[in-house]
Every structure is written in C-alpha cells, then in structure tokens.
Residue, then its C-alpha position, 0 to 999 in steps of 0.5 A: m617426731t610429734p609436735t609435743a615430743k620435741p619441746h620435751l626433748i629440747s627441755k632435756f637438752i637445756i637441763a643437761a646443758l645447764i647441769l654441765v655448765v654448772l659442773v664445769a663452773g664448779f670444777i674451775i672454782w674449786r681449782l682456783p682457790k686451791r692454787s691461790t692458797v698455795a701461793t699466798s701461804y708461800n708468800t706469807e712464809t717467805t715474808s715472815d722468815h725475811t722479817t724474823s731474820k731482820s728483827e732477831s738479828g738486829t746487829l751489823m758488823i763494822k766495815s770501816l773506821p770513821i777516818q782514813l788510817a794508814a802508816y805514818d809518812a814522815s814527808t806529810q807527817k800524816a798517817g791517813d787522816l791523822l796529823f802528827t805533831k809534837a804539840k799536845l793533843g787534847e786532854f790525853d795527848l794521844p791521836f786515838f784512845p780506845y774503848g775502856f780508856e780510863i778517864l780520871a775525874n775532873s771538874a766535868g765528872p767523876a772517873k769512868k771508862n771511855p765508852q767510845p773509841t776516839f780519834i783526834v784529827p784535823l778540823g775538816t776531815k771527812v767522817l765515814s760511815i762505819v757500817d751498812g744500815v739506815v740512819q735512825q736518828i741524828p740528835q744534837l748533843y750537849s756539845q753543840d755538834y751531832s751524833i749520826m746513829v745507824g741501825q739495821s732498821l729504823n726500829s733496831s735496838t742496837v745502834y752504831e753511833t758516829e759521835h761528835v760530828i758537824k755538818p752531817i750530809v745524811k738524814v733520818g731514813d737514808k741508807v748508808k754504806a760503810g766508808q760513805v762520807i756522812a759528815e765532818v769531824s766536831d770542832y768540839d774542844s778544838k779550843n784546847t787542841p787548835g786546829y784539831g777536831l775529834v770523832e767517836i765510834g760506838i755500839l749502843e744497846g737499848g736498856n735501862p740504863p743503855q750500855h756500850s760494847c767494844p766496837f772492834s769485836e764486831l768487825d766484819p771478817s772482810v776487814k777484821d785483820k786490816i783494821s787491827e793492824q792499822l791500829k797496831t801500826l798507829y800505836q807503833d808509829w805514834e810511840t816512835y814519833r814521840t820517842n816513848t814506847k809506853l804510850y800504848d800497852e797492847t798487852k792490856e788489849p784483849i782486842t786491839g782498840c778495846l781495853s776491856l770486853d765488859k759493857i760500859e753503861g752510859 
C-alpha cells in the first residue's frame, strides 16, 4: 500500500461510518415519535371518555335517607331516629311529609307544593349524606341554618340538598359517602315544636327558574326497596300510634314518598 492510498482509504472508512451513524440515528428517531404518538393518543382518548361520562351524567343515585329510620319500638317510642309523641309535631302534625305535599297559604306566603321531603326529629339528631359525591356549597339560609349541597363534581348542575342543618362537619370540596354523618338537624322552628328539629332533602336542577324533582325516583337499586318499605312502615306505624288511618294516603303516591312526579319550581 502506497502512502497516498492509505489516507484515501481512511477517508472512505470515515465517510461510511458517518453514513451508518446517520442511518441508525434516523431509524431510532423515526421509531420513537411513532410509539410516543400512539401512547399519547390512547391517554387522551381514555381521559376524554372519562371526562365526557361525568359531564354528561351529572346525576347521582340516592343511597341513604338523611336520618336513621326503623319500625316503631313501643319500649322506646322511637322509629329509628324519629320520636313518636302525642303532642303536635309542627304545623302539619306529621313526622314526615312527602314531596309534593300541599302547603296551605299563610302569613309567610301563598299556597305551594313542598319541593323537599321533610323529617321532624329530636334536636341533636345526626344528619347523614344521601349520596356519594363532592360538597359544592354550604350556604347559610334565611332561617340562620345551612344547606349542604353535594354534586357529582364541584361544577355539576344537579345538586343533592340536605337542607336545614346546623353544625356542619364537612367543608366545600370534601368527598362524602352516603350514610356519612355531615351535620345535625336544624333547630329552626323548634319554638313551635319544643325538643324537635327538622331536615329536608332535595334534588335541585339548575335553570331559570331552578326546579326540584322527586328524590325517591332516584333511589339506587341497592336500597330502593328497603327505603320504600321503611317509608311505608312509617306511615302505618304513625297512623296506628295516632289511631287515625287517614294521615297518609299511599294510593295518591306514584312513588312512595312523592305525591307527584312533576317538577316543582323554586
């Protein structure tokens, strides 16, 4: 090999090596973006489907009453948290009045239908969340007590209310489970029913004006029969206790706990 040939061969070798490096690097770069794109597309699709499902649904299923309810026990005069008495229980003299219950006109306002099923129970009774969800708001009401408003998310338009409560132990943003203690029943109107408070539940749908719907039409299948039977038993036990079979009329309720399935404004 001549001295002049050696550098020439070295140059060819270097060029070939550089070409090989470029080709290998190009192949690697070509492969990497393809894998990344597939992964990104999958992640985006999964997230999008998950988000869409939540935003489209916006509704929850009711899994619990706001209080404990059971058959009447004569030895304690209680039916779960309810305490039976011969004394008048508030304006309507009932431990529970359903959705759509007719409220007659009075000094406080015109006649209307009750948009929120109401329980009259002893002061100090613990209030339970009716759904699994996120606490959206805890506004103070005209009655100087509170409403705990729970939704599927902080921004969902359908709200599940546990209204007329005091001493809330949850805050906005908290996740709650159905049956979890969240407050105590309100002492609002206890001056008219000494020793007793009240709590209401509702499903509020945003709009102008906002509307309420029958909560007992949205019972989770796992508790639907149980809660319906608990309410029916309450009707019967109260009528037996008061010796008056006309206090509740189940034949007028398309769903137990609701006298109407129509939406009620307000």
